[in-house]
TORKOL-4160 file (C-alpha; in steps of 0.2 Angstrom, whole numbers, padded with zeros to 4 digits, m for minus):
105
<pt num="1" X="0000" Y="0000" Z="0000"/>
<pt num="2" X="0007" Y="0017" Z="m0005"/>
<pt num="3" X="0008" Y="0030" Z="0009"/>
<pt num="4" X="0011" Y="0044" Z="m0003"/>
<pt num="5" X="m0004" Y="0054" Z="m0008"/>
<pt num="6" X="m0001" Y="0060" Z="m0026"/>
<pt num="7" X="m0013" Y="0074" Z="m0024"/>
<pt num="8" X="m0005" Y="0080" Z="m0008"/>
<pt num="9" X="0006" Y="0093" Z="m0015"/>
<pt num="10" X="m0008" Y="0100" Z="m0027"/>
<pt num="11" X="m0021" Y="0100" Z="m0013"/>
<pt num="12" X="m0009" Y="0108" Z="0000"/>
<pt num="13" X="m0006" Y="0123" Z="m0011"/>
<pt num="14" X="m0025" Y="0125" Z="m0014"/>
<pt num="15" X="m0032" Y="0122" Z="0003"/>
<pt num="16" X="m0029" Y="0126" Z="0021"/>
<pt num="17" X="m0027" Y="0110" Z="0032"/>
<pt num="18" X="m0029" Y="0107" Z="0050"/>
<pt num="19" X="m0021" Y="0093" Z="0060"/>
<pt num="20" X="m0033" Y="0082" Z="0070"/>
<pt num="21" X="m0027" Y="0070" Z="0083"/>
<pt num="22" X="m0039" Y="0057" Z="0090"/>
<pt num="23" X="m0037" Y="0041" Z="0100"/>
<pt num="24" X="m0045" Y="0026" Z="0092"/>
<pt num="25" X="m0046" Y="0009" Z="0099"/>
<pt num="26" X="m0033" Y="m0002" Z="0091"/>
<pt num="27" X="m0045" Y="m0016" Z="0085"/>
<pt num="28" X="m0055" Y="m0002" Z="0076"/>
<pt num="29" X="m0040" Y="0006" Z="0068"/>
<pt num="30" X="m0033" Y="m0011" Z="0063"/>
<pt num="31" X="m0049" Y="m0015" Z="0054"/>
<pt num="32" X="m0050" Y="0002" Z="0046"/>
<pt num="33" X="m0032" Y="0001" Z="0040"/>
<pt num="34" X="m0036" Y="m0017" Z="0033"/>
<pt num="35" X="m0051" Y="m0010" Z="0023"/>
<pt num="36" X="m0040" Y="0005" Z="0017"/>
<pt num="37" X="m0027" Y="m0007" Z="0011"/>
<pt num="38" X="m0040" Y="m0018" Z="0002"/>
<pt num="39" X="m0047" Y="m0002" Z="m0007"/>
<pt num="40" X="m0029" Y="0005" Z="m0010"/>
<pt num="41" X="m0033" Y="0020" Z="0001"/>
<pt num="42" X="m0020" Y="0029" Z="0012"/>
<pt num="43" X="m0026" Y="0031" Z="0029"/>
<pt num="44" X="m0028" Y="0049" Z="0026"/>
<pt num="45" X="m0039" Y="0046" Z="0011"/>
<pt num="46" X="m0049" Y="0033" Z="0021"/>
<pt num="47" X="m0052" Y="0046" Z="0035"/>
<pt num="48" X="m0057" Y="0059" Z="0023"/>
<pt num="49" X="m0069" Y="0048" Z="0013"/>
<pt num="50" X="m0077" Y="0042" Z="0030"/>
<pt num="51" X="m0080" Y="0060" Z="0034"/>
<pt num="52" X="m0088" Y="0064" Z="0017"/>
<pt num="53" X="m0099" Y="0049" Z="0019"/>
<pt num="54" X="m0104" Y="0054" Z="0037"/>
<pt num="55" X="m0109" Y="0071" Z="0031"/>
<pt num="56" X="m0118" Y="0064" Z="0016"/>
<pt num="57" X="m0128" Y="0052" Z="0027"/>
<pt num="58" X="m0132" Y="0065" Z="0041"/>
<pt num="59" X="m0136" Y="0080" Z="0029"/>
<pt num="60" X="m0142" Y="0071" Z="0014"/>
<pt num="61" X="m0134" Y="0067" Z="m0003"/>
<pt num="62" X="m0138" Y="0084" Z="m0011"/>
<pt num="63" X="m0132" Y="0095" Z="0003"/>
<pt num="64" X="m0116" Y="0104" Z="0000"/>
<pt num="65" X="m0108" Y="0116" Z="0013"/>
<pt num="66" X="m0105" Y="0134" Z="0008"/>
<pt num="67" X="m0087" Y="0131" Z="0011"/>
<pt num="68" X="m0086" Y="0116" Z="m0001"/>
<pt num="69" X="m0097" Y="0126" Z="m0014"/>
<pt num="70" X="m0084" Y="0140" Z="m0014"/>
<pt num="71" X="m0069" Y="0127" Z="m0015"/>
<pt num="72" X="m0078" Y="0118" Z="m0030"/>
<pt num="73" X="m0081" Y="0134" Z="m0039"/>
<pt num="74" X="m0063" Y="0138" Z="m0038"/>
<pt num="75" X="m0058" Y="0121" Z="m0043"/>
<pt num="76" X="m0069" Y="0121" Z="m0059"/>
<pt num="77" X="m0064" Y="0139" Z="m0063"/>
<pt num="78" X="m0045" Y="0133" Z="m0062"/>
<pt num="79" X="m0049" Y="0118" Z="m0073"/>
<pt num="80" X="m0058" Y="0129" Z="m0086"/>
<pt num="81" X="m0043" Y="0141" Z="m0086"/>
<pt num="82" X="m0031" Y="0127" Z="m0089"/>
<pt num="83" X="m0042" Y="0120" Z="m0103"/>
<pt num="84" X="m0042" Y="0137" Z="m0111"/>
<pt num="85" X="m0023" Y="0139" Z="m0110"/>
<pt num="86" X="m0021" Y="0121" Z="m0117"/>
<pt num="87" X="m0033" Y="0125" Z="m0132"/>
<pt num="88" X="m0024" Y="0141" Z="m0136"/>
<pt num="89" X="m0007" Y="0132" Z="m0136"/>
<pt num="90" X="m0015" Y="0118" Z="m0147"/>
<pt num="91" X="m0021" Y="0131" Z="m0160"/>
<pt num="92" X="m0003" Y="0138" Z="m0162"/>
<pt num="93" X="0004" Y="0120" Z="m0164"/>
<pt num="94" X="0009" Y="0118" Z="m0182"/>
<pt num="95" X="0003" Y="0100" Z="m0182"/>
<pt num="96" X="m0014" Y="0105" Z="m0176"/>
<pt num="97" X="m0014" Y="0118" Z="m0190"/>
<pt num="98" X="m0010" Y="0105" Z="m0203"/>
<pt num="99" X="m0024" Y="0094" Z="m0197"/>
<pt num="100" X="m0037" Y="0108" Z="m0197"/>
<pt num="101" X="m0032" Y="0112" Z="m0215"/>
<pt num="102" X="m0034" Y="0094" Z="m0220"/>
<pt num="103" X="m0051" Y="0094" Z="m0212"/>
<pt num="104" X="m0057" Y="0109" Z="m0221"/>
<pt num="105" X="m0053" Y="0101" Z="m0238"/>
């Protein structure tokens, strides 16, 4: 099981994090770690997923906090900006220009 979260560096730049320290009974943690391993989750991702599912269960599937709405808005905006930059670069690519000319014929 990998203990490196590939999105950690990206997430850490975009979002403020808080450390939480809790005492968990060993059998519960051992079982949780086993499930994480079987699902190829890091412990950190497993805890975050458990929190998401708890919120969804308690608040309803359609509920999104104002904090998450703002985060999602920023994420979508950044994705569209990246896509636009990529499209602008592609249009300037000589190979793409040749393909467009062939397509127009």
